[in-house]
N, C-alpha and C positions, 0 to 999 in steps of 0.2 A: 674565481668568482665566489661570492658569499653563498649562493644557492647550491653550488657544487662542492661545498666543503664536506669532507668525510666526517660522519658522526655515527654514534650508536643509535640507529633509528628506532630500535625496539624501545629503549628507555625514553628517548626524546618524544616518541609518539604517545606513550603512556602518560608521561609527566605533563605534556602539553594538554592532552585531553582532560586530565584531572584538574589542571589549573583553570581551564575553561569552565568546568563545572563549579568550582569554588567562586570564581569571578562572577559568574552569572547569578548565583544565589546571593552573593554579597550585595551586588547592585540591586537586585530585585528586593532584597530585605530593607536596604537603606533608602531607596528611592522608588517605591512601588508605583505611585501614581505617575511620576515623570517617565519612568521606564516603560510603562504600558502605553502611555500617550505617544511617546516617540516611536516605539515599535509599530504602533498602528499607522502612524504617518509614513514611516519608511516603507512598510509593507505595501500600503496603498500606492505610493509613488513608484515602487519597483514594478508592481503589477501593471500599472498604467504605461510605464516606459518600455518594459520588456515583455509585456503580454503578447504583442504581435510576434515576437521572436519565439515565444513558447508555442504559439499556434503552428508556425512553420516547422519548428523542430518536431512537434508531434506528428504532423503529416509526413515529414521526411522519414521519421523513424519507422512508421508503418510501411511506407512504400519500400524503403531500403530492405527491411526484413523479408518482404515478399520477393524482391529481386534476388536476394541472396539465397532464399529457400529454393527457388526454382531455377537457379543457375547451376552450372556444373559443380561449383564448390559445395552445393547443398548435400552432395553425396559423401563429403568428407566426414570421417568419424572423429569424435572428440575423445581421443585415446584409442588404445588398441584392444581393450577388453570389452566384454558384453556389458549392456546396461546394468548398473548395480541395483536398480529398483524397478519393479513392474509398473506398468502404465498407471494403474489405479493409485498406488501409493505415491508415485512421482507427481501426478496431477494433484492429489490431495494435499501433499506437502507444499507445493508451490502456490496452490489456491489459498490454503489457510494462511500462508505467510503474506501473500500479495494483497488480499482483500480483507479476510478475517471478519472481525466484528462489525466493520462498516456495512457489510451486506445486511445485517439485522438493523443497524441504526437507520439506514436509508431505504429499506425494502419497500415500505409504504409511504414514508414521509416525502421523499423526493419526487416520485411520480405524481402524487397528489398535489404537491406544490406547483408543478408545471401544468397540471390539469386545471388548477384554479387560477394560475398566473402564467399563461402562455407567453414565452419570450418574444414571439413575433406571430404574424399571420401565417396560416398554412391551410392547404386544401385537405389535409388529413382531419379525421375526427379529433376531438379534444384528447381522448384517451390515447389514441395512436401517436399523436404529436408529442404528448407528455412522455411516452415511452421512448420515442425516437431520441429525445434530448437526454433522457436517462441513459440510454445505450451509448450516446455520444460521450458522456462523461465517465462511464464505467466500462466501456468496451475495448476496442482495439488499441486506442492510444496509450492508456496506462500500461497495458501488457506489452506494448511495443517498447516503452521506456525500460521496463523490467527486463524483457527478453534481450534487447540490444546490449544493455550493459552486462547482463549475465553471459551473453555470447562472447563479448570481448574478454571477460575474465576467464571463461571456460576454455576458450581457444588458447589463450596465453598459458593457462595452467596445464592442459592436457596435450597440447600440440607443441608448445615452445618450452616445456619444462620450467615454467615460471612458478609463481606462488599465487595464492588467492588474493594477495594484496593489490589494491588499485595501482600502487606505485610500481608494481612489477612489470607494467607495460613499458616503463622507461628503459632506455639503454642500460646495460649492465653496469656501466661506469657511474650511473647516477642513482643506483638503487640504495646506496648507503649515504645519501646526502640530505641536506635540509629540504631540497625540492621533494624528495620522496616522503619525508616526514610531513610536510605541509599537505600533500595529496592524501596521505592516510589519515591525518588528523581531521581533515575536512570530511572524509567519508565517515569517520567515527562520530563526529559531532552531528552530522545529518542523521545517522542511525540512532544515536542516543535521543535526540530531540524527537524523532519520529516515534520511537517506542514509548517515550514519556507521554507524548500527546495521545497516543493510542490507549495507553493504560489509564490516563486521566479520563478520557471520554468514555472508555469502556466501563470504568468504575462508576461513573455517573449513571450509565444505563443499568448497571447492576443495582445501584441505589434505587433507580426507578422501579426495578422489578421487586425490590424489597418493599418499597412503598405500596406497590400493587398488592403484594401478598399480605402485608400487615395493616394497610390502611393508614399508616403514619405518613404525614406530609413533610415534616421537617426532621431530617435525620442529621445526627451530629457528625462533625468531621472525623471523629474517632472511628466511626463505622467505615468511612471511606478509607482511612489509614489501614484498618484491619483487612479490608478487601484487597488493597494494593499489596500488603504484606503476603496475604494468602496466595494471590496470583503469582507474585515474584518467587515465593518459596517453591511452589509447585513447578513453575517454569524452570527454576534453577535445578531442581531435581531431574526434570525432563532433560535439560541440557547436560547434566552429569551422566545420565544414562546414554546420551549420544543420539545420533540421527536414527539408527536402526531400531533401538528399543524404546526410546522416549518420544522423540519428535514425530516419527512416522506413525506410531500407535495413536497418539492424540489427534494427528491430522486425519487419519482414517476414521476415527470416531467422529470428528467434526463433520466430515462429508456425509457419513452415514446419518447423523441426526438432521443435517440440513436437507438431505434428500427425503427423509421421513416427513419433515414439515412441508416441503414442496409438494410431494405427492398427496398429502392430506388436504392441503388447500385446493389443489387442482381437482381432486375427486369431489370434495364437499362443495366447492364453488362451481363456477361455470366452465366446464371442461372445454366445450367446443368454442366458446367465446374466446378463451385464452389462446387456443391454437390459431384462430383467425387473426386476432390482434397481434400475436407474435410474428406471423408471417408478413403482415402489412407493415408493422413498425420496423421490423428488421430490414425488409426490402427498401423502405424509404430511407433508413439510416445508411445502408450500403450505397444506394443510388446517389444520395446527397452528401456522402461523407467528405468528399474533397471540398466543395464550396462551404460546407459547415466548418471544416477544419481551418479555412483561411478567412471565414466570415465575409463573404462577398455576395453581391447581387441581391436577389430576393431572399437569400438565406442570412442576410446580415441582421444581427441583433444589436441592442443598445450597448454602449460602453459600460453602463452601470451593471447590466447583466453579465457581460464578459468579466468585469472585475470581481463581482461577487461570486460568480460561479465558475466559468470556464478557465479564466486565468488562475484563479485560486486552486482549482482542481489540478491543472497541469503542473503548477508549482508544487503542490502537495505530492502528486505522484512522483515528480522528479526528486523531491526530498526523501521519499520513501524508497527510491530506486537503489541506493547503495547497498543496503543490507538485503533487500529482496533479491536483487540481481546476483549478489555474491552467494547467497544461500542457494539460489537456483543453479548457479554454476557448480556449487559443491555437490549437489545431488544428481548432476546430469552426465557424469562420466559414462562413456560408452554409447551415447546417443549420436546419431548423425546430426549434422548442422540442420538439415531439413526437418528431422524429427524434433529437434530442440525448438526450432522456430514455430512449427505448427503446434507443438505441444504447449508452448508458452503464450502463443498469440491466439490461435483459433479456438481451441477447446475451452480454455477459461472464459473467453468472450462469449461463446455460445451458452455456456452454463450461466453466465451473468444475465444474458438476455432472457433466458427462460425464467430465471429467479425473479427478476423484476416484473416480467409480464404476468406471472401467476399471481403475485401479490398485488401489483398495480391494477391489473384488469378487474380483479375481484373487488378492490377498493372502489374503483370507478362505478362498478355496478351497484354497490351498496349506497353510494352517494346519489346516483341517478334514481334509485328506488326510494330515496328519502328516508332510508333506514339509519343514516348517520350524516352529520354535517362534516364537510371537509376539514373544519377547524379541529376536529377530534384527532386528526393526524398531523397537527402542526409540529409537535415536539418529536425530535429524533430519539428521545429517550423513552417515551411512552407509546409512540404510534403503533409499534408492533403488538404490544399488549392490548391496546384498545381494539386493534384489528381482530385479534383472536377471540376477544370477548363476544364478537358478533357471530361466531361460528359454534357448532356443537363441540363438546369435549374441550372447552376453552381452558379448563384447569390443566389438562394434560399438555395441550399445545403450548400454553404459556410456561409450563414447567420445563418443557424441552427447550423452548426459546431461552429461558434463563440460564439453563446449563450450557447451551450453545454459546451464548455471549461469554460465559466464563471460560469455556475451553478454547474458543477462538482467541481470546486474550492470551491464554497460556501459550498457544502456538506462535503468536506474534512475538511474545517476550522470549520464549526459549530459543527461537531461531535467531533473534537479535543478540541474545547472550552468546550463542554459538559463533555468530559472525564476529562480534566484538572480540571474543576470545581468540579467534583465528588471527585477527589483526594484531592483537597484543603478543601473540606467540609466533611472530615472524612468518605469518601466513600458513602455518601448519594446518592441514585439513582435519586433524584430530588434536585440538589444542589441549594443553595441560589443564587439569581440573581446577587448579588454583586460580587460573584466569577466569574460568566459568563462574567460580564462586565470587571472585572480585566484581565481575560485571553484574551478576545477579544482585549483589548487595548495593552496588552503585546505582543501578536502575531503580531499585526499591527506595533507597534513601533520597535520591534526586526527585523522584515522583512525590514522595511524602513531603519533602521540603517545599516543593512547588505548591502542593495542596494546602499545607499549613500556613505558609507565608501569605499567599495571595488568593487561595481558594479558586473560584471560577475565573477571576480576572487574570491571575498569573498563568492559569492553564491556557487561556486564550493567548497570553503573551508567549508561551512556549510554541504554540502553533504559528504565531507570527514570526518568531525567531527562526523557526524551521523554514518558513517561506523565504526569509532573508538569506539563510545559508544555502537554500536551493539554487540561488543565482550563481554564486561561484562554482558550485558543483555542476551546474548546467554547462558552463564554459569548459570545465574539465571533461565532462561527459562528451561534449561535442568534439573536443580535441582527440579524446581516446578513440571515438568512433571513426573519425577521419583517418587516423593513423592505422587503426585496425583494418579498415577496408583496403587501404594502400598495401599493407603487408600481406593481407589475405590473397589479393589478386596478383601481386608481384610474385609471391611464393608459388602460387598455382601455375603461373606462366613458365617458371623456371624448372618445374618438376615434370 
């Protein structure tokens, strides 16, 4: 068969991925308007047709991880050695990779949007309901996607002596075939599109911070290019230094600065209000998680809301899953399956709940006290800076937020460079530095080309293209999980 033909998968994967980049840029440059219009139409159609499947897949992923964690196989260790990283560094690295700058982009903007535009009726207060839906989009489900894919890769890597490649789950006879190449190319493309979209959005937030500091409203595209170059250069240096010296250090720095901002807003704002809102919103989220996840009964929201928010988020998280899951697998050697699941599912979700509650609850209080109008928080790029302006020491808090956006971007890019390099170097967990340099340059050039050719419109097109590629990856993801569960429990029964 054609798909089982033996080939040099390393070269074919690299060449095919490179050809995709060139083809994308050529089409975008020659037919920008047509390209963007068609992508928008295809994205909308895919989300409408497969949105329900995404919902059920999200719920199934969360439930399956809990079942595995608390079953007998949860005690199984991924490898024979002790954990390579301590809990704080491990959580910091997976958190910085999995969420990153998005936490700052949406910290105030998304809760306030639901506060002003509730998706349906609820017995909760406006603020509690807004946070319940923010938790829904940023809580257990995205981390279940990341954790489940990461567990599949980690189990195959540390228990079955496979490699970090997605294709290594295939039978050994198929690992040097066109089928393996297609699987790895799909993973690489999703990773590349995800990181380009992240860098593009993050650079726009950095430009927003520059506008805040300088007062300049219209900044040249050359400044965006400079920011992208700076982020990619520093990320490549971090990837060169490796996980222990580069990526871990910046991830720890990220969490330290994020905690500093969190504690500052909690203390200066309404401390007790935050605690009460957190418990009520989290309780409502957990109690109503299943009906919200499948959109039934009194928890049903409009198709327009689902398409614009939930379906889009689920597809986005799935597109972000390949490199996040692979990176989590890379740093999780020595953990038990139970530790792996609880560490990737529960702890980051709780941190996210606290983060959004502290910022969201205080924003609601300011709006209710008529100190600010909700429209002040409409933009994902300026909302956080406008928020800190309403607190003491705003210069310092906004300065830390600016640095944090920058360092979060670096950790997203350096982990992506590392993962792409592992895929290019036959799945080696310590890839050669020439591959790290290649992917650092590729990400930088690809992002700059996107910005210069189409500016904001093409950046939106990249996000839409990422959603399109999330669909075939979703089918791959589902197949890998089913095969993994089958092998996990059949192996356990025979031992």
